[in-house]
mmCIF entry with sequence, helices, sheets and N, C-alpha, C, O atoms, coordinates in Angstrom:
data_MODEL
# 
_entry.id   MODEL 
# 
_entity.id                         1 
_entity.type                       polymer 
_entity.pdbx_number_of_molecules   1 
# 
_entity_poly.entity_id                      1 
_entity_poly.type                           'polypeptide(L)' 
_entity_poly.nstd_linkage                   no 
_entity_poly.nstd_monomer                   no 
_entity_poly.pdbx_seq_one_letter_code       MSAYKDLALSALTAEGMSKREIIRCLKRYVARELYRHIQSPAAAQLPSAA 
_entity_poly.pdbx_seq_one_letter_code_can   MSAYKDLALSALTAEGMSKREIIRCLKRYVARELYRHIQSPAAAQLPSAA 
_entity_poly.pdbx_strand_id                 A 
# 
loop_
_entity_poly_seq.entity_id 
_entity_poly_seq.num 
_entity_poly_seq.mon_id 
_entity_poly_seq.hetero 
1 1  MET n 
1 2  SER n 
1 3  ALA n 
1 4  TYR n 
1 5  LYS n 
1 6  ASP n 
1 7  LEU n 
1 8  ALA n 
1 9  LEU n 
1 10 SER n 
1 11 ALA n 
1 12 LEU n 
1 13 THR n 
1 14 ALA n 
1 15 GLU n 
1 16 GLY n 
1 17 MET n 
1 18 SER n 
1 19 LYS n 
1 20 ARG n 
1 21 GLU n 
1 22 ILE n 
1 23 ILE n 
1 24 ARG n 
1 25 CYS n 
1 26 LEU n 
1 27 LYS n 
1 28 ARG n 
1 29 TYR n 
1 30 VAL n 
1 31 ALA n 
1 32 ARG n 
1 33 GLU n 
1 34 LEU n 
1 35 TYR n 
1 36 ARG n 
1 37 HIS n 
1 38 ILE n 
1 39 GLN n 
1 40 SER n 
1 41 PRO n 
1 42 ALA n 
1 43 ALA n 
1 44 ALA n 
1 45 GLN n 
1 46 LEU n 
1 47 PRO n 
1 48 SER n 
1 49 ALA n 
1 50 ALA n 
# 
_struct_asym.id          A 
_struct_asym.entity_id   1 
# 
loop_
_struct_conf.conf_type_id 
_struct_conf.id 
_struct_conf.pdbx_PDB_helix_id 
_struct_conf.beg_label_comp_id 
_struct_conf.beg_label_asym_id 
_struct_conf.beg_label_seq_id 
_struct_conf.pdbx_beg_PDB_ins_code 
_struct_conf.end_label_comp_id 
_struct_conf.end_label_asym_id 
_struct_conf.end_label_seq_id 
_struct_conf.pdbx_end_PDB_ins_code 
_struct_conf.beg_auth_comp_id 
_struct_conf.beg_auth_asym_id 
_struct_conf.beg_auth_seq_id 
_struct_conf.end_auth_comp_id 
_struct_conf.end_auth_asym_id 
_struct_conf.end_auth_seq_id 
_struct_conf.pdbx_PDB_helix_class 
_struct_conf.details 
_struct_conf.pdbx_PDB_helix_length 
HELX_P HELX_P1 AA1 ALA A 3  ? ALA A 14 ? ALA A 3  ALA A 14 1 ? 12 
HELX_P HELX_P2 AA2 LYS A 19 ? GLN A 39 ? LYS A 19 GLN A 39 1 ? 21 
HELX_P HELX_P3 AA3 PRO A 41 ? ALA A 44 ? PRO A 41 ALA A 44 1 ? 4  
# 
_struct_conf_type.id          HELX_P 
_struct_conf_type.criteria    ? 
_struct_conf_type.reference   ? 
# 
loop_
_atom_site.group_PDB 
_atom_site.id 
_atom_site.type_symbol 
_atom_site.label_atom_id 
_atom_site.label_alt_id 
_atom_site.label_comp_id 
_atom_site.label_asym_id 
_atom_site.label_entity_id 
_atom_site.label_seq_id 
_atom_site.pdbx_PDB_ins_code 
_atom_site.Cartn_x 
_atom_site.Cartn_y 
_atom_site.Cartn_z 
_atom_site.occupancy 
_atom_site.B_iso_or_equiv 
_atom_site.pdbx_formal_charge 
_atom_site.auth_seq_id 
_atom_site.auth_comp_id 
_atom_site.auth_asym_id 
_atom_site.auth_atom_id 
_atom_site.pdbx_PDB_model_num 
ATOM 1   N N  . MET A 1 1  ? -25.993 78.401 -55.161 1.00 0.00 ? 1  MET A N  1 
ATOM 2   C CA . MET A 1 1  ? -25.722 78.720 -53.721 1.00 0.00 ? 1  MET A CA 1 
ATOM 3   C C  . MET A 1 1  ? -26.344 80.096 -53.412 1.00 0.00 ? 1  MET A C  1 
ATOM 4   O O  . MET A 1 1  ? -26.556 80.927 -54.296 1.00 0.00 ? 1  MET A O  1 
ATOM 5   N N  . SER A 1 2  ? -26.628 80.291 -52.098 1.00 0.00 ? 2  SER A N  1 
ATOM 6   C CA . SER A 1 2  ? -27.044 81.593 -51.710 1.00 0.00 ? 2  SER A CA 1 
ATOM 7   C C  . SER A 1 2  ? -25.899 82.532 -51.544 1.00 0.00 ? 2  SER A C  1 
ATOM 8   O O  . SER A 1 2  ? -24.749 82.112 -51.414 1.00 0.00 ? 2  SER A O  1 
ATOM 9   N N  . ALA A 1 3  ? -26.199 83.793 -51.546 1.00 0.00 ? 3  ALA A N  1 
ATOM 10  C CA . ALA A 1 3  ? -25.118 84.783 -51.470 1.00 0.00 ? 3  ALA A CA 1 
ATOM 11  C C  . ALA A 1 3  ? -24.437 84.693 -50.088 1.00 0.00 ? 3  ALA A C  1 
ATOM 12  O O  . ALA A 1 3  ? -23.231 84.919 -49.989 1.00 0.00 ? 3  ALA A O  1 
ATOM 13  N N  . TYR A 1 4  ? -25.179 84.373 -49.043 1.00 0.00 ? 4  TYR A N  1 
ATOM 14  C CA . TYR A 1 4  ? -24.600 84.234 -47.724 1.00 0.00 ? 4  TYR A CA 1 
ATOM 15  C C  . TYR A 1 4  ? -23.602 83.052 -47.669 1.00 0.00 ? 4  TYR A C  1 
ATOM 16  O O  . TYR A 1 4  ? -22.517 83.154 -47.098 1.00 0.00 ? 4  TYR A O  1 
ATOM 17  N N  . LYS A 1 5  ? -24.020 81.927 -48.291 1.00 0.00 ? 5  LYS A N  1 
ATOM 18  C CA . LYS A 1 5  ? -23.158 80.766 -48.290 1.00 0.00 ? 5  LYS A CA 1 
ATOM 19  C C  . LYS A 1 5  ? -21.888 81.013 -49.024 1.00 0.00 ? 5  LYS A C  1 
ATOM 20  O O  . LYS A 1 5  ? -20.814 80.600 -48.586 1.00 0.00 ? 5  LYS A O  1 
ATOM 21  N N  . ASP A 1 6  ? -21.999 81.711 -50.186 1.00 0.00 ? 6  ASP A N  1 
ATOM 22  C CA . ASP A 1 6  ? -20.810 82.002 -51.001 1.00 0.00 ? 6  ASP A CA 1 
ATOM 23  C C  . ASP A 1 6  ? -19.850 82.890 -50.210 1.00 0.00 ? 6  ASP A C  1 
ATOM 24  O O  . ASP A 1 6  ? -18.640 82.664 -50.182 1.00 0.00 ? 6  ASP A O  1 
ATOM 25  N N  . LEU A 1 7  ? -20.410 83.872 -49.590 1.00 0.00 ? 7  LEU A N  1 
ATOM 26  C CA . LEU A 1 7  ? -19.562 84.763 -48.765 1.00 0.00 ? 7  LEU A CA 1 
ATOM 27  C C  . LEU A 1 7  ? -18.959 84.053 -47.596 1.00 0.00 ? 7  LEU A C  1 
ATOM 28  O O  . LEU A 1 7  ? -17.773 84.265 -47.344 1.00 0.00 ? 7  LEU A O  1 
ATOM 29  N N  . ALA A 1 8  ? -19.685 83.196 -46.827 1.00 0.00 ? 8  ALA A N  1 
ATOM 30  C CA . ALA A 1 8  ? -19.135 82.458 -45.730 1.00 0.00 ? 8  ALA A CA 1 
ATOM 31  C C  . ALA A 1 8  ? -18.135 81.468 -46.241 1.00 0.00 ? 8  ALA A C  1 
ATOM 32  O O  . ALA A 1 8  ? -17.114 81.277 -45.581 1.00 0.00 ? 8  ALA A O  1 
ATOM 33  N N  . LEU A 1 9  ? -18.336 80.836 -47.332 1.00 0.00 ? 9  LEU A N  1 
ATOM 34  C CA . LEU A 1 9  ? -17.395 79.818 -47.899 1.00 0.00 ? 9  LEU A CA 1 
ATOM 35  C C  . LEU A 1 9  ? -16.063 80.518 -48.195 1.00 0.00 ? 9  LEU A C  1 
ATOM 36  O O  . LEU A 1 9  ? -15.004 80.003 -47.839 1.00 0.00 ? 9  LEU A O  1 
ATOM 37  N N  . SER A 1 10 ? -16.110 81.663 -48.831 1.00 0.00 ? 10 SER A N  1 
ATOM 38  C CA . SER A 1 10 ? -14.796 82.345 -49.242 1.00 0.00 ? 10 SER A CA 1 
ATOM 39  C C  . SER A 1 10 ? -14.109 82.832 -47.936 1.00 0.00 ? 10 SER A C  1 
ATOM 40  O O  . SER A 1 10 ? -12.908 82.623 -47.763 1.00 0.00 ? 10 SER A O  1 
ATOM 41  N N  . ALA A 1 11 ? -14.872 83.485 -47.015 1.00 0.00 ? 11 ALA A N  1 
ATOM 42  C CA . ALA A 1 11 ? -14.301 84.038 -45.807 1.00 0.00 ? 11 ALA A CA 1 
ATOM 43  C C  . ALA A 1 11 ? -13.694 82.938 -44.886 1.00 0.00 ? 11 ALA A C  1 
ATOM 44  O O  . ALA A 1 11 ? -12.598 83.081 -44.342 1.00 0.00 ? 11 ALA A O  1 
ATOM 45  N N  . LEU A 1 12 ? -14.448 81.869 -44.749 1.00 0.00 ? 12 LEU A N  1 
ATOM 46  C CA . LEU A 1 12 ? -13.947 80.816 -43.792 1.00 0.00 ? 12 LEU A CA 1 
ATOM 47  C C  . LEU A 1 12 ? -12.783 80.000 -44.449 1.00 0.00 ? 12 LEU A C  1 
ATOM 48  O O  . LEU A 1 12 ? -11.901 79.484 -43.763 1.00 0.00 ? 12 LEU A O  1 
ATOM 49  N N  . THR A 1 13 ? -12.823 79.914 -45.767 1.00 0.00 ? 13 THR A N  1 
ATOM 50  C CA . THR A 1 13 ? -11.694 79.242 -46.476 1.00 0.00 ? 13 THR A CA 1 
ATOM 51  C C  . THR A 1 13 ? -10.422 80.049 -46.298 1.00 0.00 ? 13 THR A C  1 
ATOM 52  O O  . THR A 1 13 ? -9.330  79.504 -46.135 1.00 0.00 ? 13 THR A O  1 
ATOM 53  N N  . ALA A 1 14 ? -10.596 81.390 -46.334 1.00 0.00 ? 14 ALA A N  1 
ATOM 54  C CA . ALA A 1 14 ? -9.444  82.270 -46.116 1.00 0.00 ? 14 ALA A CA 1 
ATOM 55  C C  . ALA A 1 14 ? -8.864  82.111 -44.729 1.00 0.00 ? 14 ALA A C  1 
ATOM 56  O O  . ALA A 1 14 ? -7.674  82.350 -44.525 1.00 0.00 ? 14 ALA A O  1 
ATOM 57  N N  . GLU A 1 15 ? -9.705  81.703 -43.747 1.00 0.00 ? 15 GLU A N  1 
ATOM 58  C CA . GLU A 1 15 ? -9.254  81.516 -42.390 1.00 0.00 ? 15 GLU A CA 1 
ATOM 59  C C  . GLU A 1 15 ? -8.616  80.140 -42.219 1.00 0.00 ? 15 GLU A C  1 
ATOM 60  O O  . GLU A 1 15 ? -8.102  79.846 -41.140 1.00 0.00 ? 15 GLU A O  1 
ATOM 61  N N  . GLY A 1 16 ? -8.630  79.324 -43.199 1.00 0.00 ? 16 GLY A N  1 
ATOM 62  C CA . GLY A 1 16 ? -7.986  78.012 -43.124 1.00 0.00 ? 16 GLY A CA 1 
ATOM 63  C C  . GLY A 1 16 ? -8.887  76.880 -42.792 1.00 0.00 ? 16 GLY A C  1 
ATOM 64  O O  . GLY A 1 16 ? -8.388  75.786 -42.525 1.00 0.00 ? 16 GLY A O  1 
ATOM 65  N N  . MET A 1 17 ? -10.180 77.053 -42.785 1.00 0.00 ? 17 MET A N  1 
ATOM 66  C CA . MET A 1 17 ? -11.037 75.992 -42.509 1.00 0.00 ? 17 MET A CA 1 
ATOM 67  C C  . MET A 1 17 ? -11.394 75.157 -43.770 1.00 0.00 ? 17 MET A C  1 
ATOM 68  O O  . MET A 1 17 ? -11.468 75.669 -44.887 1.00 0.00 ? 17 MET A O  1 
ATOM 69  N N  . SER A 1 18 ? -11.605 73.882 -43.530 1.00 0.00 ? 18 SER A N  1 
ATOM 70  C CA . SER A 1 18 ? -11.869 72.956 -44.615 1.00 0.00 ? 18 SER A CA 1 
ATOM 71  C C  . SER A 1 18 ? -13.405 73.101 -45.011 1.00 0.00 ? 18 SER A C  1 
ATOM 72  O O  . SER A 1 18 ? -14.187 73.673 -44.251 1.00 0.00 ? 18 SER A O  1 
ATOM 73  N N  . LYS A 1 19 ? -13.784 72.594 -46.161 1.00 0.00 ? 19 LYS A N  1 
ATOM 74  C CA . LYS A 1 19 ? -15.106 72.676 -46.597 1.00 0.00 ? 19 LYS A CA 1 
ATOM 75  C C  . LYS A 1 19 ? -16.036 71.959 -45.581 1.00 0.00 ? 19 LYS A C  1 
ATOM 76  O O  . LYS A 1 19 ? -17.153 72.430 -45.370 1.00 0.00 ? 19 LYS A O  1 
ATOM 77  N N  . ARG A 1 20 ? -15.628 70.868 -44.963 1.00 0.00 ? 20 ARG A N  1 
ATOM 78  C CA . ARG A 1 20 ? -16.389 70.138 -44.011 1.00 0.00 ? 20 ARG A CA 1 
ATOM 79  C C  . ARG A 1 20 ? -16.674 71.033 -42.778 1.00 0.00 ? 20 ARG A C  1 
ATOM 80  O O  . ARG A 1 20 ? -17.790 71.056 -42.260 1.00 0.00 ? 20 ARG A O  1 
ATOM 81  N N  . GLU A 1 21 ? -15.656 71.752 -42.335 1.00 0.00 ? 21 GLU A N  1 
ATOM 82  C CA . GLU A 1 21 ? -15.822 72.555 -41.166 1.00 0.00 ? 21 GLU A CA 1 
ATOM 83  C C  . GLU A 1 21 ? -16.755 73.790 -41.443 1.00 0.00 ? 21 GLU A C  1 
ATOM 84  O O  . GLU A 1 21 ? -17.504 74.241 -40.577 1.00 0.00 ? 21 GLU A O  1 
ATOM 85  N N  . ILE A 1 22 ? -16.660 74.280 -42.660 1.00 0.00 ? 22 ILE A N  1 
ATOM 86  C CA . ILE A 1 22 ? -17.489 75.349 -43.029 1.00 0.00 ? 22 ILE A CA 1 
ATOM 87  C C  . ILE A 1 22 ? -18.960 74.941 -43.092 1.00 0.00 ? 22 ILE A C  1 
ATOM 88  O O  . ILE A 1 22 ? -19.823 75.687 -42.630 1.00 0.00 ? 22 ILE A O  1 
ATOM 89  N N  . ILE A 1 23 ? -19.252 73.803 -43.642 1.00 0.00 ? 23 ILE A N  1 
ATOM 90  C CA . ILE A 1 23 ? -20.577 73.308 -43.692 1.00 0.00 ? 23 ILE A CA 1 
ATOM 91  C C  . ILE A 1 23 ? -21.147 73.111 -42.261 1.00 0.00 ? 23 ILE A C  1 
ATOM 92  O O  . ILE A 1 23 ? -22.308 73.412 -41.981 1.00 0.00 ? 23 ILE A O  1 
ATOM 93  N N  . ARG A 1 24 ? -20.275 72.595 -41.382 1.00 0.00 ? 24 ARG A N  1 
ATOM 94  C CA . ARG A 1 24 ? -20.669 72.416 -40.030 1.00 0.00 ? 24 ARG A CA 1 
ATOM 95  C C  . ARG A 1 24 ? -21.049 73.729 -39.317 1.00 0.00 ? 24 ARG A C  1 
ATOM 96  O O  . ARG A 1 24 ? -22.024 73.777 -38.567 1.00 0.00 ? 24 ARG A O  1 
ATOM 97  N N  . CYS A 1 25 ? -20.273 74.779 -39.562 1.00 0.00 ? 25 CYS A N  1 
ATOM 98  C CA . CYS A 1 25 ? -20.547 76.066 -39.096 1.00 0.00 ? 25 CYS A CA 1 
ATOM 99  C C  . CYS A 1 25 ? -21.897 76.614 -39.614 1.00 0.00 ? 25 CYS A C  1 
ATOM 100 O O  . CYS A 1 25 ? -22.707 77.156 -38.862 1.00 0.00 ? 25 CYS A O  1 
ATOM 101 N N  . LEU A 1 26 ? -22.092 76.446 -40.934 1.00 0.00 ? 26 LEU A N  1 
ATOM 102 C CA . LEU A 1 26 ? -23.332 76.933 -41.474 1.00 0.00 ? 26 LEU A CA 1 
ATOM 103 C C  . LEU A 1 26 ? -24.538 76.178 -40.938 1.00 0.00 ? 26 LEU A C  1 
ATOM 104 O O  . LEU A 1 26 ? -25.590 76.778 -40.720 1.00 0.00 ? 26 LEU A O  1 
ATOM 105 N N  . LYS A 1 27 ? -24.410 74.897 -40.726 1.00 0.00 ? 27 LYS A N  1 
ATOM 106 C CA . LYS A 1 27 ? -25.563 74.149 -40.182 1.00 0.00 ? 27 LYS A CA 1 
ATOM 107 C C  . LYS A 1 27 ? -25.837 74.648 -38.703 1.00 0.00 ? 27 LYS A C  1 
ATOM 108 O O  . LYS A 1 27 ? -26.995 74.734 -38.296 1.00 0.00 ? 27 LYS A O  1 
ATOM 109 N N  . ARG A 1 28 ? -24.830 74.951 -37.964 1.00 0.00 ? 28 ARG A N  1 
ATOM 110 C CA . ARG A 1 28 ? -25.029 75.478 -36.608 1.00 0.00 ? 28 ARG A CA 1 
ATOM 111 C C  . ARG A 1 28 ? -25.670 76.803 -36.631 1.00 0.00 ? 28 ARG A C  1 
ATOM 112 O O  . ARG A 1 28 ? -26.505 77.106 -35.779 1.00 0.00 ? 28 ARG A O  1 
ATOM 113 N N  . TYR A 1 29 ? -25.290 77.659 -37.634 1.00 0.00 ? 29 TYR A N  1 
ATOM 114 C CA . TYR A 1 29 ? -25.924 78.990 -37.776 1.00 0.00 ? 29 TYR A CA 1 
ATOM 115 C C  . TYR A 1 29 ? -27.431 78.803 -38.067 1.00 0.00 ? 29 TYR A C  1 
ATOM 116 O O  . TYR A 1 29 ? -28.279 79.437 -37.439 1.00 0.00 ? 29 TYR A O  1 
ATOM 117 N N  . VAL A 1 30 ? -27.727 77.949 -39.002 1.00 0.00 ? 30 VAL A N  1 
ATOM 118 C CA . VAL A 1 30 ? -29.117 77.661 -39.337 1.00 0.00 ? 30 VAL A CA 1 
ATOM 119 C C  . VAL A 1 30 ? -29.936 77.189 -38.135 1.00 0.00 ? 30 VAL A C  1 
ATOM 120 O O  . VAL A 1 30 ? -31.060 77.636 -37.904 1.00 0.00 ? 30 VAL A O  1 
ATOM 121 N N  . ALA A 1 31 ? -29.338 76.280 -37.387 1.00 0.00 ? 31 ALA A N  1 
ATOM 122 C CA . ALA A 1 31 ? -30.031 75.727 -36.284 1.00 0.00 ? 31 ALA A CA 1 
ATOM 123 C C  . ALA A 1 31 ? -30.262 76.814 -35.212 1.00 0.00 ? 31 ALA A C  1 
ATOM 124 O O  . ALA A 1 31 ? -31.339 76.852 -34.616 1.00 0.00 ? 31 ALA A O  1 
ATOM 125 N N  . ARG A 1 32 ? -29.281 77.695 -34.955 1.00 0.00 ? 32 ARG A N  1 
ATOM 126 C CA . ARG A 1 32 ? -29.501 78.803 -33.974 1.00 0.00 ? 32 ARG A CA 1 
ATOM 127 C C  . ARG A 1 32 ? -30.648 79.693 -34.506 1.00 0.00 ? 32 ARG A C  1 
ATOM 128 O O  . ARG A 1 32 ? -31.540 80.050 -33.737 1.00 0.00 ? 32 ARG A O  1 
ATOM 129 N N  . GLU A 1 33 ? -30.643 80.051 -35.781 1.00 0.00 ? 33 GLU A N  1 
ATOM 130 C CA . GLU A 1 33 ? -31.729 80.925 -36.330 1.00 0.00 ? 33 GLU A CA 1 
ATOM 131 C C  . GLU A 1 33 ? -33.070 80.247 -36.167 1.00 0.00 ? 33 GLU A C  1 
ATOM 132 O O  . GLU A 1 33 ? -34.023 80.865 -35.693 1.00 0.00 ? 33 GLU A O  1 
ATOM 133 N N  . LEU A 1 34 ? -33.160 78.982 -36.551 1.00 0.00 ? 34 LEU A N  1 
ATOM 134 C CA . LEU A 1 34 ? -34.470 78.300 -36.396 1.00 0.00 ? 34 LEU A CA 1 
ATOM 135 C C  . LEU A 1 34 ? -34.979 78.268 -35.036 1.00 0.00 ? 34 LEU A C  1 
ATOM 136 O O  . LEU A 1 34 ? -36.161 78.507 -34.786 1.00 0.00 ? 34 LEU A O  1 
ATOM 137 N N  . TYR A 1 35 ? -34.040 77.953 -34.074 1.00 0.00 ? 35 TYR A N  1 
ATOM 138 C CA . TYR A 1 35 ? -34.389 77.871 -32.670 1.00 0.00 ? 35 TYR A CA 1 
ATOM 139 C C  . TYR A 1 35 ? -34.931 79.196 -32.173 1.00 0.00 ? 35 TYR A C  1 
ATOM 140 O O  . TYR A 1 35 ? -35.938 79.255 -31.467 1.00 0.00 ? 35 TYR A O  1 
ATOM 141 N N  . ARG A 1 36 ? -34.238 80.256 -32.557 1.00 0.00 ? 36 ARG A N  1 
ATOM 142 C CA . ARG A 1 36 ? -34.630 81.612 -32.205 1.00 0.00 ? 36 ARG A CA 1 
ATOM 143 C C  . ARG A 1 36 ? -36.080 81.915 -32.651 1.00 0.00 ? 36 ARG A C  1 
ATOM 144 O O  . ARG A 1 36 ? -36.881 82.476 -31.904 1.00 0.00 ? 36 ARG A O  1 
ATOM 145 N N  . HIS A 1 37 ? -36.372 81.523 -33.888 1.00 0.00 ? 37 HIS A N  1 
ATOM 146 C CA . HIS A 1 37 ? -37.737 81.775 -34.398 1.00 0.00 ? 37 HIS A CA 1 
ATOM 147 C C  . HIS A 1 37 ? -38.804 80.850 -33.696 1.00 0.00 ? 37 HIS A C  1 
ATOM 148 O O  . HIS A 1 37 ? -39.928 81.277 -33.435 1.00 0.00 ? 37 HIS A O  1 
ATOM 149 N N  . ILE A 1 38 ? -38.435 79.665 -33.425 1.00 0.00 ? 38 ILE A N  1 
ATOM 150 C CA . ILE A 1 38 ? -39.365 78.778 -32.705 1.00 0.00 ? 38 ILE A CA 1 
ATOM 151 C C  . ILE A 1 38 ? -39.663 79.225 -31.346 1.00 0.00 ? 38 ILE A C  1 
ATOM 152 O O  . ILE A 1 38 ? -40.777 79.008 -30.870 1.00 0.00 ? 38 ILE A O  1 
ATOM 153 N N  . GLN A 1 39 ? -38.732 79.849 -30.667 1.00 0.00 ? 39 GLN A N  1 
ATOM 154 C CA . GLN A 1 39 ? -38.830 80.314 -29.266 1.00 0.00 ? 39 GLN A CA 1 
ATOM 155 C C  . GLN A 1 39 ? -39.447 81.658 -29.190 1.00 0.00 ? 39 GLN A C  1 
ATOM 156 O O  . GLN A 1 39 ? -39.724 82.100 -28.075 1.00 0.00 ? 39 GLN A O  1 
ATOM 157 N N  . SER A 1 40 ? -39.691 82.351 -30.245 1.00 0.00 ? 40 SER A N  1 
ATOM 158 C CA . SER A 1 40 ? -40.292 83.710 -30.184 1.00 0.00 ? 40 SER A CA 1 
ATOM 159 C C  . SER A 1 40 ? -41.693 83.638 -29.618 1.00 0.00 ? 40 SER A C  1 
ATOM 160 O O  . SER A 1 40 ? -42.395 82.647 -29.815 1.00 0.00 ? 40 SER A O  1 
ATOM 161 N N  . PRO A 1 41 ? -42.114 84.703 -28.902 1.00 0.00 ? 41 PRO A N  1 
ATOM 162 C CA . PRO A 1 41 ? -43.432 84.753 -28.318 1.00 0.00 ? 41 PRO A CA 1 
ATOM 163 C C  . PRO A 1 41 ? -44.601 84.677 -29.353 1.00 0.00 ? 41 PRO A C  1 
ATOM 164 O O  . PRO A 1 41 ? -45.660 84.121 -29.061 1.00 0.00 ? 41 PRO A O  1 
ATOM 165 N N  . ALA A 1 42 ? -44.389 85.224 -30.508 1.00 0.00 ? 42 ALA A N  1 
ATOM 166 C CA . ALA A 1 42 ? -45.416 85.098 -31.567 1.00 0.00 ? 42 ALA A CA 1 
ATOM 167 C C  . ALA A 1 42 ? -45.685 83.683 -32.005 1.00 0.00 ? 42 ALA A C  1 
ATOM 168 O O  . ALA A 1 42 ? -46.816 83.358 -32.365 1.00 0.00 ? 42 ALA A O  1 
ATOM 169 N N  . ALA A 1 43 ? -44.688 82.836 -31.986 1.00 0.00 ? 43 ALA A N  1 
ATOM 170 C CA . ALA A 1 43 ? -44.864 81.477 -32.437 1.00 0.00 ? 43 ALA A CA 1 
ATOM 171 C C  . ALA A 1 43 ? -45.547 80.692 -31.303 1.00 0.00 ? 43 ALA A C  1 
ATOM 172 O O  . ALA A 1 43 ? -46.154 79.656 -31.575 1.00 0.00 ? 43 ALA A O  1 
ATOM 173 N N  . ALA A 1 44 ? -45.471 81.136 -30.080 1.00 0.00 ? 44 ALA A N  1 
ATOM 174 C CA . ALA A 1 44 ? -46.108 80.419 -28.983 1.00 0.00 ? 44 ALA A CA 1 
ATOM 175 C C  . ALA A 1 44 ? -47.616 80.622 -28.988 1.00 0.00 ? 44 ALA A C  1 
ATOM 176 O O  . ALA A 1 44 ? -48.342 79.812 -28.412 1.00 0.00 ? 44 ALA A O  1 
ATOM 177 N N  . GLN A 1 45 ? -48.100 81.670 -29.617 1.00 0.00 ? 45 GLN A N  1 
ATOM 178 C CA . GLN A 1 45 ? -49.512 81.940 -29.598 1.00 0.00 ? 45 GLN A CA 1 
ATOM 179 C C  . GLN A 1 45 ? -50.210 81.205 -30.706 1.00 0.00 ? 45 GLN A C  1 
ATOM 180 O O  . GLN A 1 45 ? -50.066 81.509 -31.890 1.00 0.00 ? 45 GLN A O  1 
ATOM 181 N N  . LEU A 1 46 ? -50.989 80.207 -30.268 1.00 0.00 ? 46 LEU A N  1 
ATOM 182 C CA . LEU A 1 46 ? -51.743 79.444 -31.259 1.00 0.00 ? 46 LEU A CA 1 
ATOM 183 C C  . LEU A 1 46 ? -53.203 79.930 -31.341 1.00 0.00 ? 46 LEU A C  1 
ATOM 184 O O  . LEU A 1 46 ? -53.795 80.302 -30.328 1.00 0.00 ? 46 LEU A O  1 
ATOM 185 N N  . PRO A 1 47 ? -53.766 79.922 -32.540 1.00 0.00 ? 47 PRO A N  1 
ATOM 186 C CA . PRO A 1 47 ? -55.135 80.324 -32.667 1.00 0.00 ? 47 PRO A CA 1 
ATOM 187 C C  . PRO A 1 47 ? -56.079 79.428 -31.932 1.00 0.00 ? 47 PRO A C  1 
ATOM 188 O O  . PRO A 1 47 ? -55.925 78.209 -32.006 1.00 0.00 ? 47 PRO A O  1 
ATOM 189 N N  . SER A 1 48 ? -57.053 79.956 -31.222 1.00 0.00 ? 48 SER A N  1 
ATOM 190 C CA . SER A 1 48 ? -57.971 79.100 -30.461 1.00 0.00 ? 48 SER A CA 1 
ATOM 191 C C  . SER A 1 48 ? -59.021 78.504 -31.434 1.00 0.00 ? 48 SER A C  1 
ATOM 192 O O  . SER A 1 48 ? -59.388 79.114 -32.438 1.00 0.00 ? 48 SER A O  1 
ATOM 193 N N  . ALA A 1 49 ? -59.480 77.294 -31.089 1.00 0.00 ? 49 ALA A N  1 
ATOM 194 C CA . ALA A 1 49 ? -60.440 76.654 -31.931 1.00 0.00 ? 49 ALA A CA 1 
ATOM 195 C C  . ALA A 1 49 ? -61.857 77.299 -31.710 1.00 0.00 ? 49 ALA A C  1 
ATOM 196 O O  . ALA A 1 49 ? -62.315 77.452 -30.578 1.00 0.00 ? 49 ALA A O  1 
ATOM 197 N N  . ALA A 1 50 ? -62.496 77.651 -32.801 1.00 0.00 ? 50 ALA A N  1 
ATOM 198 C CA . ALA A 1 50 ? -63.796 78.337 -32.689 1.00 0.00 ? 50 ALA A CA 1 
ATOM 199 C C  . ALA A 1 50 ? -64.961 77.427 -32.730 1.00 0.00 ? 50 ALA A C  1 
ATOM 200 O O  . ALA A 1 50 ? -66.102 77.880 -32.645 1.00 0.00 ? 50 ALA A O  1 
# 
């Protein structure tokens, strides 16, 4: 497991969340991060065909 996932697992378990809820939260976090990278202006610039 990654360090972030270990930390999130222990913190969210302490808040009373089930493992299923924690995995759902982590998936949502990953989806937000991916969307943010996809929408960045640098990703929108495609190299032109030469």
